[in-house]
C-alpha positions in Angstrom: 19.8 -60.0 -62.3 19.4 -57.8 -65.5 20.1 -59.5 -68.8 21.1 -58.1 -72.4 21.4 -59.6 -76.0 24.8 -60.6 -76.9 26.3 -61.1 -80.2 29.0 -63.5 -80.9 30.7 -63.0 -84.2 32.0 -66.1 -86.7 35.5 -65.1 -85.8 35.0 -65.4 -81.9 37.2 -68.0 -80.0 34.1 -69.4 -78.4 33.0 -70.8 -81.9 35.0 -73.9 -82.6 34.9 -75.1 -86.0 35.6 -78.8 -86.9 39.1 -79.4 -88.4 39.9 -82.9 -89.9 43.6 -84.3 -89.9 44.3 -83.1 -93.6 42.6 -80.5 -95.4 40.0 -78.2 -93.8 36.2 -78.2 -93.0 35.8 -74.6 -92.8 37.2 -71.3 -94.3 37.0 -67.4 -93.5 36.0 -65.1 -96.1 35.5 -61.3 -96.4 32.0 -60.0 -97.1 30.7 -56.5 -96.7 27.2 -57.4 -96.1 28.1 -59.6 -93.1 28.7 -58.6 -89.3 32.0 -57.3 -89.0 32.5 -58.3 -92.9 33.7 -61.9 -92.2 31.6 -65.0 -92.9 32.8 -68.9 -92.4 32.0 -71.3 -95.2 31.9 -75.0 -95.6 31.0 -77.5 -98.4 31.9 -80.4 -96.9 29.0 -82.8 -95.7 29.7 -83.7 -91.7 31.5 -80.2 -91.0 30.5 -79.3 -87.4 30.3 -76.0 -85.5 30.2 -75.9 -81.4 29.2 -72.8 -79.6 29.2 -72.5 -75.9 27.1 -69.4 -74.3 25.4 -68.4 -71.2 21.6 -67.2 -71.8 17.8 -68.1 -72.5 17.8 -68.4 -76.0 20.1 -68.5 -79.1 19.8 -67.9 -82.9 22.0 -68.6 -85.7 22.4 -66.3 -88.8 24.2 -66.8 -92.1 23.9 -66.1 -96.0 21.8 -68.1 -98.6 23.5 -68.1 -101.8 22.1 -67.5 -105.0 19.5 -69.6 -107.2 22.4 -70.8 -109.2 23.7 -72.7 -106.2 22.5 -75.7 -104.2 20.7 -74.5 -100.9 21.9 -76.1 -97.9 21.0 -78.5 -95.2 21.7 -78.1 -91.5 21.1 -79.8 -88.3 21.0 -78.1 -84.9 20.9 -79.3 -81.3 21.0 -77.7 -77.8 22.7 -79.8 -75.1 22.5 -83.1 -77.0 18.9 -82.5 -77.2 16.4 -82.9 -80.2 17.6 -82.0 -83.6 16.1 -79.2 -85.7 16.4 -79.2 -89.3 17.1 -76.0 -91.5 16.2 -76.7 -95.4 15.3 -73.4 -97.0 13.6 -73.3 -100.3 14.4 -69.5 -101.2 16.2 -69.1 -104.5 17.4 -65.7 -104.1 20.6 -64.3 -102.2 19.7 -63.7 -98.6 22.4 -61.9 -96.3 22.1 -62.1 -92.5 19.4 -65.1 -92.8 18.1 -66.6 -89.6 18.9 -70.2 -89.8 18.0 -71.3 -86.2 16.1 -70.3 -83.3 16.6 -72.5 -80.0 13.2 -70.9 -78.3 13.1 -70.4 -74.6 16.0 -72.0 -72.5 16.5 -72.4 -68.8 19.0 -69.5 -67.7 22.6 -70.7 -67.4 25.2 -72.3 -69.7 24.4 -74.0 -72.8 26.1 -75.8 -75.8 24.8 -75.5 -79.4 25.9 -78.0 -82.1 25.6 -77.6 -85.6 26.2 -80.1 -88.5 26.1 -79.4 -92.6 24.0 -82.4 -93.6 24.6 -81.3 -97.8 27.8 -81.9 -99.3 28.7 -79.4 -102.3 26.1 -76.9 -101.2 27.4 -73.5 -99.9 26.8 -73.4 -96.0 27.9 -69.7 -94.7 27.8 -69.1 -90.9 27.7 -65.3 -90.0 26.8 -64.6 -86.4 25.1 -66.0 -83.3 22.4 -63.6 -81.4 22.2 -64.9 -77.5 18.9 -63.5 -75.7 19.0 -63.3 -71.5 22.5 -63.0 -71.0 23.6 -61.8 -67.7 24.7 -58.2 -67.9 28.3 -57.5 -66.4 29.4 -60.9 -66.3 33.1 -61.4 -67.6 32.1 -64.1 -69.9 30.1 -61.5 -71.9 33.2 -59.7 -72.6 35.3 -62.7 -73.5 32.4 -63.8 -75.9 31.9 -60.9 -77.6 34.8 -58.8 -77.6 37.7 -61.4 -77.3 39.0 -60.2 -80.7 38.4 -56.6 -80.2 40.4 -56.5 -76.8 43.5 -58.4 -78.4 43.3 -55.9 -81.2 43.4 -53.1 -78.4 46.1 -54.7 -76.5 48.1 -55.4 -79.4 47.8 -51.7 -80.5 48.5 -50.4 -77.1 51.8 -52.7 -76.9 52.9 -51.4 -80.2 52.4 -47.7 -79.3 54.4 -48.1 -75.9 57.3 -49.8 -78.1 56.9 -47.0 -80.3 57.3 -44.2 -77.7 60.1 -46.4 -76.1 62.2 -46.3 -79.2 61.8 -42.8 -79.7 63.1 -42.0 -76.0 66.0 -44.1 -76.5 66.6 -42.3 -80.0 66.2 -38.9 -78.2 68.6 -39.6 -75.5 71.2 -40.9 -77.7 70.9 -37.7 -79.8 71.4 -35.6 -76.7 74.5 -37.7 -75.5 76.1 -37.3 -78.8 75.2 -33.8 -79.1 76.5 -33.2 -75.7 79.8 -35.0 -76.4 80.3 -33.3 -79.8 80.1 -29.8 -77.8 82.5 -30.9 -75.1 85.0 -31.9 -77.8 84.6 -28.5 -79.7 85.2 -26.5 -76.4 88.1 -28.3 -75.5 89.8 -27.7 -78.6 88.5 -24.0 -79.0 89.9 -23.2 -75.6 93.7 -23.6 -76.2 93.5 -21.8 -79.5 91.7 -18.6 -78.1 94.3 -18.3 -74.9 97.4 -19.1 -77.0 96.7 -16.8 -80.0 98.6 -13.9 -78.8 101.7 -15.9 -78.2 101.7 -17.4 -81.6 100.9 -13.7 -83.1 104.0 -12.6 -81.4 106.2 -15.6 -82.2 105.3 -15.3 -85.8 106.3 -11.8 -86.0 109.6 -12.4 -84.2 110.4 -15.1 -86.5 110.5 -12.7 -89.4 112.6 -9.8 -87.6 116.5 -9.4 -88.3 118.5 -11.4 -86.4 120.4 -9.2 -83.7 121.7 -9.9 -80.1 119.0 -7.3 -78.8 116.3 -9.5 -80.5 117.4 -12.3 -78.4 115.7 -11.2 -75.1 112.1 -11.1 -77.1 112.3 -14.5 -78.3 110.9 -17.4 -76.2 113.8 -20.2 -76.3 113.7 -23.5 -74.4 116.1 -23.4 -71.2 118.1 -25.8 -73.1 119.6 -23.0 -75.5 122.5 -21.0 -73.7 123.2 -17.7 -75.6 126.8 -16.8 -74.7 126.9 -12.9 -73.6 128.6 -10.4 -75.7 132.3 -9.2 -74.1 132.6 -5.5 -73.6 135.7 -3.9 -75.4 138.1 -2.9 -72.9 139.4 0.0 -75.1 136.2 1.5 -76.2 136.3 3.6 -73.0 139.7 4.9 -73.3 139.9 6.5 -76.6 143.4 7.9 -76.0 144.8 4.4 -75.6 145.0 3.0 -79.0 143.9 -0.8 -79.4 147.0 -3.1 -80.2 147.6 -3.9 -83.8 147.9 -7.7 -84.1 150.3 -7.1 -86.7 152.9 -5.9 -84.4 152.9 -8.4 -82.0 155.8 -11.0 -82.4 155.3 -14.7 -81.5 157.4 -15.7 -78.4 159.9 -18.6 -79.2 160.8 -20.9 -76.7 164.3 -22.4 -77.1 165.4 -25.5 -75.0 167.9 -25.0 -72.2 171.8 -25.2 -73.2 173.1 -28.5 -72.1 175.4 -28.6 -69.1 179.0 -30.0 -69.2 177.9 -32.3 -66.3 175.4 -34.1 -68.6 178.0 -35.6 -70.6 179.8 -36.6 -67.5 177.0 -38.5 -66.3 176.2 -39.9 -69.6 179.7 -40.9 -70.1 179.9 -42.7 -66.8 
């Protein structure tokens, strides 16, 4: 089985930092000189770190503070074995300094324990380097790229949501545009087909009123126009029409009473 070197950053989920019930032991900080530009810091005595890994060796890297700060003291143990102490005597700032190396280990799974022994000192953790890690092991992806995978998945989900939002917005726009065009076509069609009738009616409404023009005006069936009566004397010029002033009224008189009426009444 081939092996490779595995880098575990300080933000990897496989790195477990101690956390008290109140307050905190460790804090995360940004630093351009660190791996992936992140560091974990503690100034609490007794603060611990636990790292599970698979390989044949592991090394711990961190930052050393400037000379004006107290140098840290830390303890290291593999699988509850012997403890090794790291107490540097350097008085200058050193990024990515190696704090611990385990030496050769049996192939397999192991657990590294780290304890900060000196309070008030700045103890910075940067990353862990594992040697002899099996290649193609799914755990390698989990340890080294768990954070990156979560970022990639989050980006894909966000992009998919954005594409769905654009699709819904485009579909809504097309539907509204189609509805608007249908309404416009419905309004324009009767206007075009009835334009000649409206023009004819408007012209007729301003024409002089006469009997002959009534036939060209469209009227409802409920309106009845009485036809003109022809003059019977118009075709006979020899016969003069009567003058109404010469016509005498007819007086209707009641009949004269009969002598028998009195006889009947006297009886």
